[in-house]
N, C-alpha and C positions, 0 to 999 in steps of 0.2 A: 758197180759196187754199192751205190746208194740203194738200189733195190734190195740187195742182199742184206744190207744193214736194217732196212725197214722190216723185212721179213723176220730177221732175228729179234728185233724189238717186239714185234707182234707176238711171236711165239713165246717170248719171255713173259710178256704181260698176260697172255692167255693162260700160261702155265699157273700163274698165281690165282687166276679166277676159276680154273677148272676144278670140278668136284670129283670127277672120275680119275682114279689112280692110273689106269692104263693110258688115258689121254695125257695126263701130266707127264708120264714117262716118255711118251712119243714127242711131246713138245720139248722136253729137256734134251732128248736126243737131237732134235732139230736145232735147238740153240747151240749145242756143242758142235754140231756139224757146220752150222753157219759161221760160227766164230773161227773155226779152222779154215774154212774156205775164204773168209775175208782176209785172214792172215796170209794165205797163199796168194790171193790176188794182190795184196799190198807188196809182197816180195817180188812178184812178177813185174808189177809196175815200176818198182824201184830199179830192178835190173834193166828194164827197158829204157829208163831215163838215163842210166849210166852209159849205155851203149850209144 
């Protein structure tokens, strides 16, 4: 999960620095996907701790 968080942070930062609109769009999509995947991983880990 740490790796995924770092990737999300990197994409978010690069999005602010990018000049190309297509690249910004791809980075935004990556940020959204990464956030969703991090939430899913957290849910899986919480369920695993309960069992």
